[in-house]
N, C-alpha and C positions, 0 to 999 in steps of 0.2 A: 756374806761376801765382804772381803776387805777391799775398800776402794784404794786403788794404787795409781801411781803416776802414769802407768800405761793406759789406764782407763781415761784419765784426763787428756792425755795426748791423742787418743783415738777420737775423743769428743772434739778437741780442737781441730783435728784434721778433717772432721766432718764440716765444721764451721768455716775453716779457712784451709782448704786442701794444700798440702805442701807442694804439690806439682805445679801450682800456680805461681810459685815464687820465681823471681828472676834467677838465671843461672849463677850470677855473681853473689847472690844473697846467702845469708846464713840464718836459717830458721829451724824451729823445733827445739829439741832438748839441748841445753848448753851445759847444765850442771845437774847431777842427780842420777839416781838409779830407777829403772823402769818399775821395779817391784816395791819401791818404798811406799808406805801408806801415806795418803794425803787426806787432810780434813779441812784445810783452810787455804784459800788462794787470794793473793793480792795482785791486782792488775794495774799497771802504770804505762806511761808512754816511754820513759827513758830509764836505762839501767844505771841509776845514780846511787851514790852512797846515801843520799837522802831517802831513796826508795827502799834500799835494803835495810836501813836502820828502822824504817817504819814497819817493814815486814817482821823484824825481830820483836818490836814493841807490841804488835798486834797478834803475834803468835802464828803468823802464816808459815806454812811449810812448803809453799810454792809461790814463786813470783813469775808472772807473765808480763813481758814488756813488748811493746811494738818494735822498738829499735833494739837490735841485738847488741850485746856487749862484746861478742867475739866475731870479728870478720876475718881475722888472720890469726895464725898460731902465735901464742905468746912465747917470747924467748925467755922472759923472766916474770916472776910474780912477786912484785914488791908492794907490800901493804902500805907503803908510804905514797903510792900512786892511787888515783881514783879507781882504776880498773883492778889493781891489786887488792885494794881494800874491799871493793865490792865482792870480789871472788873469795877472798879469805873469810869475810863475814858470812857469806852464803855457805861455804864449806864447814865453817866452825858451828854454824847453827843448824846444819842439816837441811838447808833450804834449797830446793830444786829451782832452777832457773830455765825458763822457756821463752822463746821469741816467736812472734807471729808478725812478720814484717811485710814484704811485698805480696805474700799470699793473702794477707788481710787487706792489702790495698786493692787487689784484683778480684777478690771474691765478691759475692753478692748475697746479703748486704755486707758492705765493707766500709772502708774509711771514707771514700768519696760519697757513698750513699748517705751516711750520717751528716756529712757537711751539707749536701744538697737538701736534706730534710730540714735542717736548721734554717735554711734560707727559704723554706716553703715551696721548693720547686717540685713539680709534678711530672709524670710520664718520663721517669728516669730511664736512660739507656746508657750503656758504656760509651765513653768518648772514643776509645779504641778497643774494640771487642776482641776477645780471644778467638783465634781460629777454631771453628767447630763448636764454640760455646758462647752463644750470643749474649748470655746474661753476665758473663765474666769479662773483665777487662780493666784497663786503666782509665781513671777519671770517669765522670758522669756528665751527661747532657740532660738538662731539664728545662721545663717551661713554666711560665705563669699563665693561668687561665685568661688573665687580663694584664696587659703590659703595665708596668709601674714606672715612675719617673726614676731617672738615674740617681737623683738626690735621695729618694725614698729607699732605693736599693742600698746605697752606701750607709744610710741610717740603719737599715735592717742588718746588714753585714757586720757593722761595727758593734751594734747592740748585742746581737746573738753570739758573736765571738768574743765579746767583752774587750774590744780594742779601742783605744783612744783615737787611733788614726790608722790609715793604710797608705801604702805607696801605690801609685797608679801610673801606668805607661800608656801613652796614646790619649784618646779623648773619651770622656765619660759620655755615653749616649744620653740623649734627652729622654728616650723611652727604652725600657728593657723588657723583653718578653722571653728570650731564650738565653740561658746561661750555661756555660761549661765550668766545671769545677774539678780540681784535682788536689786532694789533701797532700800536704808535704811539697817536696821539690818536684814541680811538674812543668817548668817553663818550656821545656822542649816540645810539649804538646800544644803550644800556642797556635802553630799553623793549622793543626787538625781542628782546633776549636773554631778558628775563623772559617775554615772550609766547611764545617758542619753547620754554619749559619748562626753561631752564638753571637749575641750582642756584646758579651764580655766574658772574660775568662778569669776565674778566681783560683789562685794557687799560691805558691810561696817560693822564695829564693829565686826570683826572676833574674836571669843572667843579663848582663849589660847589653850584649848584642841582641838579645831577644827584646829587650826594652826599646832599643833603637829601631828594630824591625816593626814593633807595634806602632811607634810614632810615625814611621814612614808609611805604614799601611792604614793608618787611622783606625787601628783596632785597639780596644780597651782591654788591658791586662791589669789585674789587681793583685798585689802581693799582700796577703793577709797573715803572713808569718807561718813558719813551719809548725810551731807549737800550737797556735790557735786553730789551724786548719786540720790538725790531726788529733789533738787532745780529745775532742768529742767522741772519737772512735773507741776510747777506753770504756766509756759507759756502754757503748754498743756491745763490745765484747763481753762485758759483765752480764748484760741482759741475755745474750745468746747462750752463754755458758750456764746461767741460772735456769734458763728454760730447758736446756738439755739435761741438767742435773735433776730438776724437778720432775721431768717426765720419767726419770728412772729411779726416783726416790732416793737419790744419793744424799748421804749425810755430809754435805759439803757447804762450807761458808765461802762465798765469793764476794770480794769487796773491791771497790775502786780506791786507789790512792787518794788521800785527802791533803797531801802535802806537796804535790808536784807544782812547780811554778815554771814559768818561761825563763830560759836562761838569758833572755834579752830584755833590757829595760830601755824604754824610750826616754831620752833626755832632751829637754827643751832649752832653747837659747835663754840665758838669764833675763834678757830684756822682755821676752814673752811672758816669763813667770812674773816679773814685776808688774806687768800690765794686766795680769789676771786673764791672759788670753789662752791659757792651756785648755785644750778640749776636755 
């Protein structure tokens, strides 16, 4: 049997069913033919020129990203632009491009499961469950067997996500036992996290008015950046696909990108750097 892109997409749909994706989202096959043979897959978070260049160098014939590079129809394809270069490189190299976005967010295990596991949370349940499918949904709610201090939680969070600092709205609790998480942009779920009894909510891209709400409600919301809260899901998808391929004895190489970096860099005040106070 020749392993084709169709087989890979069927496997991906088992892991992260497309029907779980938000109506506005763009998931599944972006570039490629269903019948093209596949032998090597590179998985990354973002559809960047850095990633597609890596795919060319390692000889991957499929790239799977969490964030899709096509949300709306393109009016022009200009190789001088990042999107144009990404697409032209993929087409020129015969590299198929696939996205698993909000379907990977809402499946189980998914993006927020991996984030919660990194924080050692247990008894995970969806923060907002899919109707009729209690294991699927947005975000996760988890617990610690024994409450830890707020300081220890921040240490764990920044260490596990390799962050020098995080933004916090509201007040850091002295003790933390129940935590809500949502990888990526999830500040709109803050009220649900508070209602569910979470001591704090870890997500990214906290909107200003949500931050103000957290202060007024004395509820702790932590912005741990979009990249850091979602990037661990890349290794999760690698593991899930490898398990699927191994069970079927597929001759398929599945690798995680080694070159992805956060697009954001934290810059400190020069006086802080002079004093050696950078975390």
